[in-house]
C-alpha positions as a Markdown table, in Angstrom:
| # | Residue | x | y | z |
|---|---|---|---|---|
| 1 | Unk | -31.8 | 65.2 | -19.6 |
| 2 | Unk | -29.3 | 67.9 | -18.8 |
| 3 | Unk | -29.1 | 66.8 | -15.1 |
| 4 | Unk | -28.7 | 63.2 | -16.0 |
| 5 | Unk | -25.8 | 63.9 | -18.4 |
| 6 | Unk | -24.0 | 66.1 | -15.8 |
| 7 | Unk | -24.2 | 63.3 | -13.3 |
| 8 | Unk | -22.8 | 60.8 | -15.6 |
| 9 | Unk | -19.8 | 63.1 | -16.5 |
| 10 | Unk | -19.2 | 63.6 | -12.8 |
| 11 | Unk | -18.9 | 59.8 | -11.9 |
| 12 | Unk | -15.8 | 59.1 | -14.1 |
| 13 | Unk | -14.0 | 62.1 | -12.5 |
| 14 | Unk | -14.7 | 60.9 | -9.0 |
| 15 | Unk | -13.6 | 57.4 | -10.0 |
| 16 | Unk | -10.4 | 58.8 | -11.6 |
| 17 | Unk | -9.6 | 60.9 | -8.5 |
| 18 | Unk | -9.9 | 57.8 | -6.3 |
| 19 | Unk | -7.8 | 55.6 | -8.7 |
| 20 | Unk | -5.0 | 58.2 | -9.2 |
| 21 | Unk | -3.2 | 57.6 | -6.0 |
| 22 | Unk | -3.5 | 53.8 | -6.4 |
| 23 | Unk | -2.3 | 54.1 | -10.0 |
| 24 | Unk | 0.7 | 56.1 | -9.0 |
| 25 | Unk | 1.5 | 53.6 | -6.2 |
| 26 | Unk | 1.2 | 50.7 | -8.7 |
| 27 | Unk | 3.5 | 52.4 | -11.2 |
| 28 | Unk | 6.1 | 53.0 | -8.4 |
| 29 | Unk | 5.9 | 49.4 | -7.3 |
| 30 | Unk | 6.3 | 48.2 | -10.9 |
| 31 | Unk | 9.3 | 50.4 | -11.5 |
| 32 | Unk | 10.9 | 49.3 | -8.2 |
| 33 | Unk | 10.3 | 45.7 | -9.0 |
| 34 | Unk | 11.9 | 46.0 | -12.4 |
| 35 | Unk | 14.9 | 47.7 | -11.1 |
| 36 | Unk | 15.4 | 45.2 | -8.3 |
| 37 | Unk | 15.0 | 42.3 | -10.7 |
| 38 | Unk | 17.9 | 43.8 | -12.7 |
| 39 | Unk | 20.1 | 43.7 | -9.6 |
| 40 | Unk | 19.1 | 40.2 | -8.6 |
| 41 | Unk | 19.7 | 38.7 | -12.0 |
| 42 | Unk | 23.2 | 40.1 | -12.4 |
| 43 | Unk | 25.4 | 37.1 | -12.2 |
| 44 | Unk | 28.5 | 37.0 | -10.1 |
| 45 | Unk | 31.5 | 34.6 | -10.5 |
| 46 | Unk | 30.6 | 32.5 | -7.4 |
| 47 | Unk | 27.0 | 31.8 | -8.7 |
| 48 | Unk | 28.4 | 31.0 | -12.2 |
| 49 | Unk | 31.0 | 28.6 | -10.7 |
| 50 | Unk | 28.3 | 27.0 | -8.5 |
| 51 | Unk | 25.9 | 26.4 | -11.3 |
| 52 | Unk | 28.6 | 24.4 | -13.2 |
| 53 | Unk | 28.7 | 22.0 | -10.2 |
| 54 | Unk | 25.2 | 20.5 | -10.7 |
| 55 | Unk | 25.6 | 16.9 | -11.7 |
| 56 | Unk | 29.1 | 16.6 | -10.2 |
| 57 | Unk | 30.2 | 14.9 | -6.9 |
| 58 | Unk | 30.0 | 17.1 | -3.8 |
| 59 | Unk | 33.8 | 16.8 | -3.3 |
| 60 | Unk | 34.3 | 19.0 | -6.3 |
| 61 | Unk | 32.4 | 21.8 | -4.5 |
| 62 | Unk | 34.4 | 21.2 | -1.4 |
| 63 | Unk | 37.6 | 21.5 | -3.4 |
| 64 | Unk | 36.4 | 24.9 | -4.7 |
| 65 | Unk | 34.7 | 26.4 | -1.7 |
| 66 | Unk | 36.6 | 24.7 | 1.2 |
| 67 | Unk | 35.2 | 22.6 | 4.0 |
| 68 | Unk | 31.4 | 23.2 | 4.5 |
| 69 | Unk | 30.1 | 24.7 | 7.7 |
| 70 | Unk | 27.4 | 22.0 | 7.9 |
| 71 | Unk | 27.4 | 18.6 | 6.1 |
| 72 | Unk | 24.7 | 16.0 | 6.0 |
| 73 | Unk | 26.1 | 12.8 | 4.3 |
| 74 | Unk | 24.3 | 11.2 | 1.4 |
| 75 | Unk | 21.5 | 8.7 | 2.2 |
| 76 | Unk | 18.6 | 7.2 | 0.3 |
| 77 | Unk | 17.0 | 10.7 | 0.4 |
| 78 | Unk | 20.1 | 12.6 | -0.4 |
| 79 | Unk | 22.3 | 14.9 | 1.6 |
| 80 | Unk | 23.5 | 18.5 | 1.7 |
| 81 | Unk | 26.5 | 20.7 | 2.3 |
| 82 | Unk | 26.2 | 24.3 | 3.5 |
| 83 | Unk | 28.8 | 27.1 | 3.6 |
| 84 | Unk | 27.7 | 29.9 | 5.8 |
| 85 | Unk | 29.3 | 33.3 | 5.2 |
| 86 | Unk | 32.0 | 31.7 | 3.3 |
| 87 | Unk | 34.7 | 34.0 | 1.8 |
| 88 | Unk | 35.5 | 32.7 | -1.7 |
| 89 | Unk | 38.6 | 34.5 | -2.5 |
| 90 | Unk | 41.8 | 32.8 | -3.4 |
| 91 | Unk | 43.4 | 30.4 | -5.9 |
| 92 | Unk | 46.5 | 28.3 | -5.2 |
| 93 | Unk | 49.0 | 27.9 | -8.0 |
| 94 | Unk | 52.6 | 26.5 | -8.3 |
| 95 | Unk | 55.3 | 29.2 | -8.4 |
| 96 | Unk | 58.9 | 28.6 | -9.1 |
| 97 | Unk | 61.3 | 30.2 | -6.6 |
| 98 | Unk | 64.9 | 30.6 | -8.0 |
| 99 | Unk | 67.6 | 30.1 | -5.5 |
| 100 | Unk | 70.6 | 30.2 | -7.9 |
| 101 | Unk | 71.9 | 28.7 | -11.1 |
| 102 | Unk | 74.0 | 25.8 | -12.2 |
| 103 | Unk | 76.3 | 25.1 | -15.1 |
| 104 | Unk | 74.5 | 23.4 | -18.0 |
| 105 | Unk | 77.2 | 23.3 | -20.7 |
| 106 | Unk | 78.5 | 25.4 | -23.5 |
| 107 | Unk | 77.3 | 26.5 | -26.9 |
| 108 | Unk | 78.9 | 27.8 | -30.0 |
| 109 | Unk | 78.1 | 31.4 | -30.5 |
| 110 | Unk | 80.5 | 32.3 | -33.3 |
| 111 | Unk | 83.7 | 31.5 | -35.2 |
| 112 | Unk | 87.0 | 33.2 | -35.8 |
| 113 | Unk | 89.0 | 32.5 | -38.8 |
| 114 | Unk | 92.3 | 33.4 | -40.3 |
| 115 | Unk | 95.0 | 31.7 | -42.4 |
| 116 | Unk | 93.0 | 28.4 | -42.8 |
| 117 | Unk | 92.3 | 27.9 | -39.1 |
| 118 | Unk | 88.8 | 28.2 | -37.8 |
| 119 | Unk | 88.2 | 28.6 | -34.1 |
| 120 | Unk | 84.9 | 28.5 | -32.3 |
| 121 | Unk | 83.7 | 31.0 | -29.8 |
| 122 | Unk | 81.9 | 29.3 | -26.9 |
| 123 | Unk | 79.5 | 30.7 | -24.3 |
| 124 | Unk | 78.7 | 29.0 | -21.0 |
| 125 | Unk | 75.1 | 28.1 | -20.4 |
| 126 | Unk | 73.4 | 28.2 | -17.0 |
| 127 | Unk | 70.0 | 27.0 | -15.9 |
| 128 | Unk | 68.1 | 28.2 | -12.9 |
| 129 | Unk | 67.8 | 26.1 | -9.7 |
| 130 | Unk | 65.2 | 26.3 | -7.1 |
| 131 | Unk | 62.0 | 24.8 | -6.0 |
| 132 | Unk | 58.2 | 25.1 | -6.5 |
| 133 | Unk | 55.9 | 26.3 | -3.8 |
| 134 | Unk | 52.2 | 26.9 | -3.6 |
| 135 | Unk | 51.4 | 30.6 | -4.2 |
| 136 | Unk | 48.0 | 32.2 | -3.6 |
| 137 | Unk | 46.6 | 34.4 | -6.3 |
| 138 | Unk | 44.1 | 36.9 | -4.8 |
| 139 | Unk | 40.8 | 37.1 | -6.5 |
| 140 | Unk | 37.7 | 39.2 | -5.8 |
| 141 | Unk | 36.3 | 38.3 | -2.4 |
| 142 | Unk | 32.6 | 37.4 | -2.0 |
| 143 | Unk | 30.7 | 36.8 | 1.3 |
| 144 | Unk | 28.2 | 34.1 | 0.4 |
| 145 | Unk | 25.8 | 31.5 | 1.8 |
| 146 | Unk | 26.0 | 28.4 | -0.4 |
| 147 | Unk | 23.8 | 25.3 | -0.1 |
| 148 | Unk | 24.4 | 22.2 | -2.2 |
| 149 | Unk | 21.7 | 19.5 | -2.2 |
| 150 | Unk | 22.8 | 16.1 | -3.2 |
| 151 | Unk | 21.1 | 12.9 | -4.2 |
| 152 | Unk | 22.3 | 9.3 | -3.8 |
| 153 | Unk | 26.0 | 9.0 | -4.3 |
| 154 | Unk | 26.6 | 12.6 | -3.2 |
| 155 | Unk | 25.9 | 13.9 | -6.7 |
| 156 | Unk | 24.8 | 17.6 | -6.6 |
| 157 | Unk | 21.2 | 18.0 | -7.8 |
| 158 | Unk | 20.7 | 21.6 | -6.9 |
| 159 | Unk | 23.0 | 24.4 | -5.6 |
| 160 | Unk | 21.9 | 27.8 | -4.3 |
| 161 | Unk | 24.0 | 30.9 | -3.7 |
| 162 | Unk | 22.4 | 33.5 | -1.5 |
| 163 | Unk | 23.4 | 37.0 | -0.4 |
| 164 | Unk | 26.6 | 36.9 | -2.3 |
| 165 | Unk | 28.2 | 40.4 | -2.2 |
| 166 | Unk | 31.7 | 41.6 | -3.1 |
| 167 | Unk | 33.7 | 42.5 | 0.0 |
| 168 | Unk | 37.1 | 44.0 | 0.7 |
| 169 | Unk | 39.3 | 41.7 | 2.8 |
| 170 | Unk | 36.2 | 39.7 | 3.9 |
| 171 | Unk | 34.7 | 42.7 | 5.7 |
């Protein structure tokens, strides 16, 4: 009986010693997987903007991301638009450039009075003159691969953003 009990106690220790390296590897892989999934699921502005395009015409994506690198027009089976290594970085706005000013009239800013006579104090008014031009506002730059799949009528059914990382000046 004593020999049989000693043999049974020895078997779990052998099994544990064999499983220990595998268990450590499994825990390391699980930890790495969880940390990587945290990085992958962190949203970036390009992915968020792309997700809002599902259900819209592909021209909306072209307005935002520029001309696609590859374009397959819509057919009965659908089409696609792909942007390879696109730098999504700038936003165009109208900016007023003042070149001078012009006389716009006068306004009363006060009164003087004395001995029954009231006089007004006037101030000349001027308005700026100039023109509007397109100005580029810089944004964070992202180097991305974007694929938009479209259905009939060039309506985006799915959009994927892959390898999107923030860059400095597109490098």
